[in-house]
C-alpha positions in Angstrom: -0.2 0.1 -0.2 0.8 3.6 -1.2 2.0 6.1 1.7 -0.5 8.0 1.4 -3.0 5.5 0.0 -7.3 6.7 0.4 -5.6 10.4 0.8 -7.4 13.1 -1.2 -6.1 16.3 -2.5 -8.0 19.4 -4.2 -5.2 21.1 -5.8 -7.1 24.3 -7.2 -3.1 25.9 -8.3 -1.0 26.9 -11.1 2.3 28.2 -12.1 4.5 25.8 -10.0 4.9 25.6 -6.3 1.5 24.7 -5.4 0.9 22.6 -7.9 4.5 20.5 -7.4 3.5 20.2 -3.6 0.8 18.0 -4.9 2.1 16.4 -7.3 4.4 15.3 -4.4 1.6 13.2 -2.5 0.4 12.1 -5.8 4.1 10.3 -6.1 3.3 8.7 -2.8 0.0 7.3 -3.4 -2.6 10.8 -2.6 -5.4 10.8 -5.1 -5.1 13.9 -6.4 -7.8 16.1 -8.2 -7.2 19.4 -9.8 -9.1 22.0 -10.7 -8.9 24.2 -13.5 -10.9 27.2 -14.7 -12.5 27.2 -17.8 -10.3 27.1 -20.8 -8.0 24.8 -18.3 -5.1 26.0 -16.6 -3.0 28.7 -18.4 0.4 26.7 -17.7 -1.0 24.1 -20.4 1.0 26.2 -22.6 4.2 27.5 -23.5 4.9 30.9 -21.7 7.7 31.5 -23.7 8.5 29.0 -26.8 11.8 27.4 -27.3 14.5 29.2 -29.4 15.6 26.4 -31.7 15.2 22.7 -32.4 12.7 20.0 -31.2 9.3 21.5 -29.6 7.5 19.0 -27.6 3.9 18.9 -28.8 2.9 19.3 -24.7 4.6 21.8 -22.6 7.3 19.8 -20.4 6.7 22.3 -17.3 2.7 21.5 -17.4 4.2 17.7 -18.2 5.9 17.9 -14.4 3.8 19.6 -12.1 0.7 18.5 -13.5 1.3 14.5 -13.8 -0.4 12.1 -11.3 -3.8 13.7 -10.9 -7.6 14.1 -12.1 -8.9 17.4 -14.1 -12.0 19.2 -13.0 -13.1 22.4 -14.8 -15.2 24.1 -12.5 -15.8 28.0 -12.7 -15.3 29.2 -9.0 -16.5 32.6 -9.8 -20.2 31.7 -9.9 -21.7 30.9 -6.8 -22.8 27.1 -8.1 -19.0 26.3 -8.7 -18.3 27.5 -4.9 -20.7 25.5 -3.9 -20.0 22.2 -6.1 -16.6 22.8 -4.1 -17.9 23.1 -0.5 -19.6 19.2 -1.1 -16.5 18.1 -2.3 -14.5 19.5 0.1 -16.8 17.8 2.8 -15.5 14.5 1.4 -11.1 15.5 1.6 -8.2 15.3 3.1 -6.1 18.3 2.0 -7.0 21.3 0.0 -3.9 23.5 -2.0 -4.5 26.5 -3.5 -1.8 29.2 -4.1 -4.3 32.4 -4.8 -3.7 35.5 -2.9 -5.5 36.4 0.1 -8.2 39.2 -1.8 -8.3 36.1 -4.6 -9.3 33.4 -2.8 -11.8 35.6 -0.6 -13.7 36.4 -4.1 -14.0 32.6 -5.2 -15.1 31.8 -1.8 -11.7 29.6 -1.0 -10.8 30.7 2.6 -10.0 28.7 5.0 -13.1 30.4 7.0 -15.2 29.6 3.6 -14.2 25.8 3.4 -12.9 25.0 7.1 -16.4 24.8 8.5 -17.4 21.9 5.9 -15.1 19.5 6.7 -13.4 20.0 10.5 -10.5 17.6 9.1 -9.3 19.5 6.0 -5.5 20.7 6.4 -5.7 24.3 4.4 -2.6 24.7 2.2 -2.3 28.2 1.3 1.2 29.1 -0.7 1.5 33.2 -1.9 4.1 35.2 -3.5 5.2 37.0 -0.3 3.1 35.8 2.4 -0.3 36.1 4.0 0.5 39.4 5.7 2.7 42.8 5.0 2.0 45.4 2.9 2.8 43.0 0.0 0.3 40.4 0.3 -1.6 40.3 -2.3 0.7 41.4 -4.7 1.6 38.5 -7.4 4.6 37.0 -7.8 6.5 34.5 -9.4 9.9 33.3 -8.5 12.0 35.0 -10.7 10.6 38.0 -9.0 9.4 37.1 -5.2 11.9 34.2 -4.7 15.1 35.4 -6.7 15.0 39.2 -6.9 13.1 40.2 -3.7 15.2 37.9 -1.3 18.8 39.3 -3.1 20.4 36.3 -4.7 19.6 37.8 -7.8 21.9 40.4 -6.8 24.0 38.4 -5.2 25.2 35.7 -8.2 26.8 37.9 -10.2 30.7 38.9 -10.9 31.4 42.6 -10.1 29.8 44.7 -12.0 28.0 42.2 -14.4 24.3 42.3 -14.7 22.0 40.8 -12.4 21.5 37.4 -13.6 17.8 36.1 -14.5 16.6 32.9 -13.0 15.6 30.1 -14.9 12.3 28.5 -15.1 10.8 26.9 -12.5 14.1 27.4 -10.3 12.7 28.4 -7.1 9.3 27.5 -7.1 9.7 23.8 -7.4 12.0 24.1 -4.0 9.2 26.4 -2.5 6.6 23.9 -3.0 8.6 21.1 -1.0 8.3 23.7 1.5 4.5 23.4 1.1 4.8 19.8 1.1 6.8 19.6 4.4 4.1 21.8 6.2 1.4 19.8 5.1 3.0 16.7 6.2 3.5 18.4 9.4 -0.3 19.0 9.5 -1.2 15.5 8.8 0.9 14.3 11.7 -0.7 16.8 13.8 -4.4 15.7 12.6 -3.6 11.9 13.7 -2.5 13.7 17.7 -5.8 15.9 17.3 -8.7 14.5 14.7 -8.8 17.8 13.9 -7.7 20.3 10.3 -5.7 23.3 10.0 -4.7 26.0 7.9 -0.6 26.5 6.6 1.6 27.7 4.6 4.3 29.2 2.8 5.2 31.7 0.4 8.2 32.1 -2.5 9.8 35.1 -0.5 10.0 32.8 2.8 12.2 30.7 0.8 14.0 32.6 -1.5 15.1 34.1 2.4 15.5 30.6 3.3 17.8 29.6 0.5 20.2 32.8 0.7 20.0 32.5 5.1 23.8 32.2 5.0 24.0 36.1 3.8 20.9 37.2 5.0 22.3 36.0 7.8 24.9 38.3 7.8 23.3 41.1 6.9 21.2 40.7 9.8 24.3 41.4 12.0 25.0 44.4 10.3 27.8 43.1 7.8 28.5 43.8 4.2 27.7 40.9 1.7 29.5 41.5 -1.6 28.7 40.0 -4.9 30.7 37.3 -6.5 33.9 38.6 -7.3 34.8 37.6 -11.6 35.8 34.1 -11.6 40.0 35.4 -12.6 39.9 37.0 -9.1 38.4 35.0 -6.9 40.1 34.7 -3.1 39.6 30.4 -3.3 41.7 29.0 -6.3 41.1 25.1 -4.9 37.0 26.3 -4.7 36.5 27.4 -8.4 35.9 26.6 -11.8 38.2 25.9 -14.5 37.3 25.1 -18.6 39.0 22.0 -19.7 40.9 21.4 -23.4 37.1 20.3 -24.6 35.8 23.4 -23.4 33.7 21.9 -20.6 34.1 22.7 -17.3 34.7 21.4 -14.2 34.4 23.0 -10.3 36.7 22.2 -7.8 35.0 22.3 -4.2 38.0 21.6 -1.8 38.9 22.6 1.7 42.1 24.5 1.4 44.7 22.8 4.2 48.0 21.4 3.7 46.8 17.5 3.2 44.0 17.9 0.7 46.7 20.4 -1.5 49.2 17.2 -1.7 46.2 15.2 -2.5 45.4 17.6 -5.1 48.6 18.2 -6.5 49.4 14.5 -6.8 46.3 13.6 -8.2 47.0 16.3 -11.3 50.5 15.6 -11.6 51.5 19.2 -13.0 54.9 20.9 -12.1 53.4 23.7 -12.2 52.0 23.3 -8.7 55.5 22.9 -7.4 56.1 26.3 -7.9 57.6 27.5 -4.1 54.2 30.3 -4.1 51.8 27.6 -3.3 53.9 25.3 -0.8 51.8 27.0 2.1 48.2 27.9 2.8 49.4 31.5 3.6 51.5 31.7 0.3 48.5 30.0 -1.7 46.3 32.4 -0.3 48.5 35.4 -0.7 48.9 34.4 -4.4 45.9 33.2 -4.9 45.1 35.2 -8.0 48.1 33.5 -9.7 47.5 30.4 -8.5 44.0 30.3 -10.3 46.1 31.6 -13.7 48.2 28.3 -13.0 45.3 26.5 -13.1 43.7 27.6 -16.1 46.6 26.4 -17.9 47.1 23.3 -16.6 42.9 21.7 -16.5 43.3 23.2 -20.1 45.5 20.7 -20.9 43.3 17.7 -21.4 39.5 17.0 -21.7 37.3 17.4 -19.3 36.4 13.3 -18.8 40.2 12.9 -18.4 40.4 15.2 -15.4 37.1 13.2 -13.8 38.8 10.2 -14.1 42.2 11.5 -12.3 39.9 13.8 -9.7 37.8 10.5 -8.7 40.8 8.6 -7.7 41.7 11.2 -5.4 38.6 11.0 -3.3 38.8 14.8 -3.4 35.2 16.9 -4.1 34.6 18.2 -7.7 31.7 18.4 -9.4 31.8 18.7 -13.5 29.1 21.6 -14.8 27.1 19.5 -16.5 25.2 21.4 -19.4 21.1 20.3 -20.5 23.3 17.7 -23.0 24.8 15.4 -19.9 21.3 14.6 -19.2 20.4 12.5 -18.0 23.7 10.3 -17.1 23.3 7.3 -15.4 23.5 8.1 -11.5 20.8 10.2 -12.1 18.3 7.0 -13.4 20.2 4.6 -10.9 19.4 6.8 -8.0 15.3 7.5 -8.7 16.6 11.2 -9.4 14.8 10.8 -12.8 12.2 8.6 -13.4 10.5 6.7 -16.2 6.6 7.8 -16.2 3.9 4.7 -16.0 2.9 5.5 -19.5 5.8 5.3 -21.3 9.9 5.7 -21.6 9.9 9.2 -21.1 12.0 10.0 -18.3 10.5 13.0 -15.5 12.3 14.2 -12.3 11.6 12.6 -9.5 10.4 13.9 -5.9 13.8 14.6 -4.0 13.3 12.2 -1.5 13.2 8.7 -0.4 11.2 7.0 2.3 12.7 3.6 3.3 10.6 0.4 2.4 7.7 2.8 0.6 7.6 2.6 -3.1 6.6 6.1 -5.3 3.7 5.3 -7.4 5.0 5.8 -11.0 3.6 8.9 -12.7 1.0 9.6 -14.8 0.7 12.1 -17.7 -1.1 15.2 -17.1 -5.0 14.4 -17.6 -6.7 16.6 -20.8 -8.7 19.4 -18.7 -12.2 18.4 -17.5 -11.4 14.8 -18.5 -12.6 13.7 -14.9 -15.2 16.0 -13.9 -18.1 13.2 -14.2 -16.2 11.0 -12.7 -15.3 12.9 -9.5 -18.5 14.3 -9.3 -20.3 10.9 -9.0 -17.7 9.9 -7.0 -19.1 13.0 -4.4 -22.9 11.7 -4.5 -24.1 14.0 -7.1 -26.6 12.2 -8.9 -26.4 12.3 -12.5 -29.2 15.2 -13.4 -27.0 17.1 -11.6 -24.2 16.8 -13.4 -25.7 17.0 -16.4 -27.5 20.3 -15.1 -24.1 21.9 -14.1 -22.4 21.0 -17.4 -25.2 22.7 -19.2 -25.0 25.7 -17.5 -21.4 26.3 -18.5 -20.6 25.4 -14.4 -18.6 22.3 -14.8 -16.5 21.7 -18.1 -16.2 17.8 -18.9 -14.2 16.6 -21.9 -16.5 13.8 -23.5 
């Protein structure tokens, strides 16, 4: 039996953190029903088409964040749609929304509106900036609330370079894990008390958490500087280097004397025997020179050769992967990437495992409204009621 077998979840969210939390619940067996507005979730369509290359007929983002659930189209802007939701809520365990507080009130999906329908309900709200404060109703994506507002966009650049944009979903997916953690915590508490509760998270809170080391330094009154250019790093053994084939690797070596000797033996370059690099103090003093030397050293051989040499040494390093490097055997054999149940296409698994528990193989995202009638029947709606709701446009069904 799956870990969350029998757990019923309604996900009424889009773009991306809220749905991703629901996907994790589904991966461990929960029955997730997605509520979509008439016309379907806008995330089904690509917002930014690829600039070149093969274009998959489906939006890869929605394949990831809309997988392993059923879909019902329900117009929550109408009182009749809100009445349908309240009947559904009476039978579910978790409700997930990422609408701002004012929008929730307008749609009748606040905890105050839904909680009385089901005292065991776990109500999970996700926002851009939090439930309180002057920006509580401000819409936000991870690029604005998680990446830019937290200070990371400013810090993750070299000196006077322009601030770097984040990648799509880069903040949403770890933030979705925080929402999942809040839901799991509430479910644990419900096991002890028998009662539900409201929980939540935000992009801003998760951005500050991701940047917490630097934020804490600032809170203590310290100056936090942007990254120096790579060639001017004061930490040559924690820098990245281009190899002969144009590929990059990155070192992360504690700069003590023992590890330096191990590194020297692995690299086997007489250039590192220079007296300037003989001690920790001298390497620190001549850090920029050491970076220049290592640039020459690593440019002398392709990355695969350096990977073999460094792996034998046991020092900490990594390849700077390009998208063409994905997938690799470690990703698939460790279970970080898994196939869909429907076909051999791969997708990204939830980033944790539980001993003795098999994850449920992910299924492709349903068509909008594909399960409307089945969901309503399961909730006790009579056939005539369902037909009337569809005819009135309150419920959309794919037939």
